[in-house]
C-alpha positions as CSV (number, residue, x, y, z in Angstrom):
1,M,191.0,218.3,-174.2
2,S,187.8,217.6,-172.4
3,A,184.2,218.5,-173.5
4,L,183.8,220.8,-170.6
5,I,186.8,223.0,-171.4
6,I,185.9,223.0,-175.0
7,L,182.4,224.2,-173.9
8,K,183.9,227.0,-171.9
9,L,186.3,228.1,-174.8
10,I,183.3,228.1,-177.4
11,L,180.1,229.0,-175.8
12,V,180.6,231.9,-173.6
13,P,182.8,233.8,-176.1
14,S,180.2,232.9,-178.9
15,L,177.4,234.4,-176.7
16,I,179.7,237.4,-176.0
17,A,179.8,237.7,-179.7
18,G,176.0,237.5,-180.2
19,V,175.3,240.1,-177.5
20,T,177.9,242.5,-178.9
21,L,176.4,242.4,-182.4
22,S,172.9,242.6,-180.9
23,G,173.8,245.8,-179.0
24,R,175.2,247.4,-182.0
25,R,172.1,246.5,-184.0
26,W,169.1,247.2,-181.5
27,G,170.7,249.1,-178.7
28,P,172.2,248.5,-175.0
29,A,168.8,247.5,-173.6
30,V,168.7,244.7,-175.7
31,A,172.4,243.6,-175.1
32,G,172.0,244.0,-171.4
33,W,168.6,241.9,-171.6
34,L,170.3,239.0,-173.7
35,S,173.5,239.0,-171.4
36,A,171.4,238.2,-168.4
37,F,170.2,234.9,-169.7
38,P,172.1,231.8,-167.7
39,V,174.3,230.8,-170.7
40,V,177.3,231.2,-168.4
41,S,176.1,230.0,-165.1
42,G,173.9,227.4,-166.7
43,P,176.6,225.4,-168.0
44,I,178.6,225.6,-164.8
45,L,175.4,224.2,-162.9
46,L,175.1,221.5,-165.5
47,F,178.7,220.1,-165.1
48,M,178.8,220.7,-161.1
49,A,175.6,218.3,-161.4
50,L,177.5,215.9,-163.5
51,E,180.6,215.8,-161.4
52,Q,179.3,216.5,-157.8
53,G,175.7,215.2,-157.9
54,T,172.3,216.6,-157.7
55,A,172.1,217.5,-154.0
56,F,175.3,219.4,-154.2
57,T,173.8,221.4,-157.4
58,A,170.4,221.9,-155.9
59,T,172.0,223.7,-153.1
60,A,174.6,225.7,-155.5
61,A,171.5,226.7,-157.6
62,V,170.0,228.6,-154.4
63,G,173.3,230.5,-153.9
64,T,173.6,231.1,-157.7
65,L,170.0,232.6,-157.2
66,S,171.1,234.7,-154.3
67,A,174.1,236.2,-156.2
68,V,171.8,238.1,-158.3
69,L,171.8,240.5,-155.4
70,A,175.6,240.8,-155.9
71,I,175.1,241.2,-159.5
72,L,173.0,244.1,-159.0
73,V,175.2,245.7,-156.5
74,F,177.9,245.5,-158.9
75,G,175.9,247.0,-161.8
76,I,174.5,249.8,-159.5
77,A,178.0,250.6,-158.2
78,Y,179.6,250.5,-161.7
79,A,176.9,252.7,-163.0
80,W,177.2,255.4,-160.5
81,A,180.8,255.4,-160.7
82,A,180.7,256.0,-164.4
83,T,178.8,259.0,-164.0
84,R,182.2,260.7,-163.0
85,H,185.0,258.3,-163.7
86,T,186.3,256.3,-166.4
87,W,186.0,252.5,-166.9
88,P,189.0,251.4,-164.6
89,I,187.8,253.2,-161.7
90,S,184.3,252.4,-162.5
91,L,185.2,248.5,-162.8
92,I,187.1,248.6,-159.5
93,T,184.1,250.1,-157.7
94,G,181.9,247.7,-159.1
95,F,184.1,244.7,-158.2
96,V,184.8,245.9,-154.7
97,A,180.8,246.3,-154.3
98,Y,180.4,242.7,-155.8
99,A,183.0,241.3,-153.4
100,S,181.4,243.0,-150.5
101,A,178.0,241.5,-151.3
102,V,179.3,238.1,-151.9
103,T,181.2,238.1,-148.6
104,G,177.8,238.8,-146.8
105,L,175.9,236.2,-148.9
106,S,178.5,233.6,-148.4
107,H,177.7,233.7,-144.6
108,S,174.1,233.5,-145.2
109,T,171.5,230.4,-145.1
110,R,170.8,228.7,-148.5
111,S,167.0,229.1,-148.1
112,L,165.0,229.2,-151.2
113,A,162.1,230.6,-149.3
114,V,164.0,233.5,-148.4
115,F,166.1,234.2,-151.5
116,A,163.3,233.9,-154.0
117,P,161.1,236.8,-152.7
118,L,164.1,238.7,-151.9
119,V,165.6,238.5,-155.6
120,L,162.1,239.4,-156.8
121,A,161.9,242.6,-154.6
122,A,165.2,243.6,-155.6
123,L,164.8,243.2,-159.4
124,I,161.3,245.3,-159.3
125,L,163.5,248.1,-157.3
126,A,166.7,247.9,-159.1
127,P,165.9,249.9,-162.1
128,Y,165.1,252.9,-160.1
129,L,168.4,253.0,-158.5
130,Y,170.7,253.6,-161.8
131,P,171.6,257.1,-162.6
132,E,169.9,259.0,-165.6
133,L,172.2,259.9,-168.2
134,P,171.7,261.5,-171.7
135,V,171.1,259.0,-174.4
136,S,174.1,258.1,-176.2
137,A,174.6,258.6,-180.0
138,P,174.2,255.5,-182.2
139,T,177.0,252.9,-181.6
140,P,179.8,253.4,-183.7
141,T,181.1,250.4,-186.1
142,K,184.0,248.7,-184.4
143,P,186.6,246.6,-186.0
144,A,186.5,242.9,-186.0
145,K,189.2,242.7,-183.3
146,D,187.1,244.4,-181.0
147,V,184.8,241.4,-180.9
148,A,187.5,239.1,-180.7
149,M,189.0,240.6,-177.9
150,R,185.6,240.7,-176.1
151,M,185.5,237.1,-176.6
152,L,189.0,236.3,-175.4
153,A,188.5,238.2,-172.2
154,G,185.1,236.3,-171.6
155,A,186.9,233.2,-172.2
156,L,189.7,233.9,-169.8
157,L,187.1,235.1,-166.9
158,V,185.2,231.8,-167.4
159,M,188.2,229.6,-167.1
160,L,189.4,231.3,-164.0
161,V,186.1,231.5,-162.2
162,T,185.1,227.9,-163.0
163,H,188.5,226.5,-161.9
164,F,188.4,228.1,-158.4
165,A,184.7,227.9,-157.8
166,A,184.8,223.9,-157.8
167,L,186.8,224.1,-154.7
168,M,184.7,226.3,-152.6
169,G,181.7,223.9,-151.8
170,P,178.0,224.2,-152.9
171,G,177.4,227.6,-151.5
172,L,180.2,229.6,-152.5
173,S,180.6,227.8,-155.8
174,G,176.9,228.4,-156.6
175,I,177.5,232.2,-155.8
176,L,180.7,232.3,-157.9
177,A,178.7,230.8,-160.6
178,M,177.0,233.9,-161.2
179,F,180.4,236.0,-161.4
180,P,179.8,238.9,-163.6
181,V,181.7,237.7,-166.6
182,M,179.3,238.9,-169.2
183,G,178.6,242.2,-167.4
184,S,182.1,243.1,-166.7
185,V,183.5,242.3,-170.1
186,L,180.4,244.0,-172.0
187,V,180.2,247.0,-169.9
188,V,183.8,247.7,-169.9
189,F,184.1,247.8,-173.6
190,S,180.9,249.6,-174.0
191,H,182.1,252.3,-171.6
192,R,185.5,252.6,-173.4
193,H,184.2,252.8,-176.8
194,V,180.8,254.5,-176.5
195,G,180.6,256.2,-173.3
196,P,179.1,256.0,-170.1
197,S,175.4,256.5,-171.0
198,F,175.7,253.2,-173.1
199,A,177.2,251.4,-170.2
200,V,174.5,252.6,-167.8
201,Q,171.7,251.7,-170.3
202,L,173.4,248.2,-170.7
203,L,173.5,247.6,-167.0
204,R,169.7,248.7,-166.4
205,G,168.8,246.3,-169.4
206,M,170.4,243.3,-167.7
207,V,167.9,243.7,-164.5
208,L,165.1,242.7,-167.0
209,G,167.1,239.6,-168.0
210,Y,167.6,238.4,-164.6
211,Y,164.1,237.4,-164.1
212,A,164.5,234.6,-166.5
213,F,167.9,233.7,-164.7
214,G,165.9,233.7,-161.5
215,A,163.2,231.5,-162.9
216,F,166.2,229.0,-164.0
217,C,167.6,228.6,-160.6
218,I,164.3,228.3,-158.7
219,V,163.0,225.6,-161.0
220,L,166.5,223.8,-160.8
221,A,166.6,224.0,-157.0
222,L,163.2,222.5,-156.6
223,T,163.1,219.9,-159.3
224,L,166.8,218.6,-159.5
225,R,167.0,216.1,-156.5
226,A,163.5,214.6,-157.5
227,M,163.8,214.5,-161.4
228,G,167.4,214.2,-162.1
229,I,169.8,216.2,-164.1
230,G,168.3,215.8,-167.6
231,P,164.6,216.5,-166.9
232,A,165.4,219.3,-164.4
233,F,167.7,221.4,-166.6
234,A,165.4,220.9,-169.4
235,L,162.5,222.2,-167.4
236,A,164.5,225.3,-166.0
237,L,165.7,226.0,-169.2
238,A,162.1,226.1,-170.6
239,A,160.9,228.2,-167.6
240,A,163.9,230.7,-168.3
241,V,162.9,230.9,-172.1
242,S,159.3,231.6,-171.2
243,V,160.2,234.2,-168.6
244,Q,162.5,235.7,-171.0
245,V,160.0,236.1,-173.7
246,M,157.4,237.5,-171.4
247,S,159.8,240.1,-169.9
248,R,160.6,241.4,-173.1
249,H,156.9,241.6,-174.1
250,V,156.1,243.5,-171.0
251,A,159.0,245.9,-171.4
252,L,158.0,246.8,-175.2
253,H,154.3,247.2,-174.0
254,R,155.4,249.7,-171.1
255,L,157.7,251.3,-173.7
256,S,154.8,251.9,-176.3
257,K,152.5,253.3,-173.6
258,A,155.0,255.8,-172.4
259,S,156.3,256.8,-175.6
260,P,155.0,255.5,-178.9
261,A,157.7,257.2,-181.0
262,K,160.4,255.6,-179.0
263,A,158.8,252.2,-179.5
């Protein structure tokens, strides 16, 4: 068994387990924030660079950045469907919206100068586009098999997405590297077991995490050709961690100003 397959089978399921437990401990906003970090797409881009080269992957990174727009469309569509429907219909609605966005993105130019400001604007606007639902009750404790089912679903999704994405070329494979693996698995289980309010809060929380994801893709696209794989990925990861930490501090600061009791 290759190292890549082992990584797919271990890394992403482990992250899903960690995010699941974090959501139970600290709530859906934290779970969404953590799940948006580039642990799924980051390894995909890394192995893409090792197999296809830096030029290929630099282009793919722009595609992955643009796919943030499709992920936001998925989340907003799912959230609004969840206000009236159960999780199967909500998931289908989200995936249809996601596929429509991907179709449009696949025909667009791979320009970092276009997508970087466009994604930033979308991230600023997105939190206002989710529905407002009553706050959920505290998350009930779930049996251990619930976490195992989430991990298995995540592993299966990653294996399928990465297998077919490698055949698509840099643009489309970069977009598919941002397939909503974490989002779909986490939101479905949250919606099913806790309710639509928790699911919507989780999806809104993901928006905050996508700032770090965007920083990762931008740095990678700018540095990969010139610096090589190791330094470029190290710098991109450092940028993502820095933005992730800053975004959380900003969110906590705003929350404390708006409602000290909730903070």
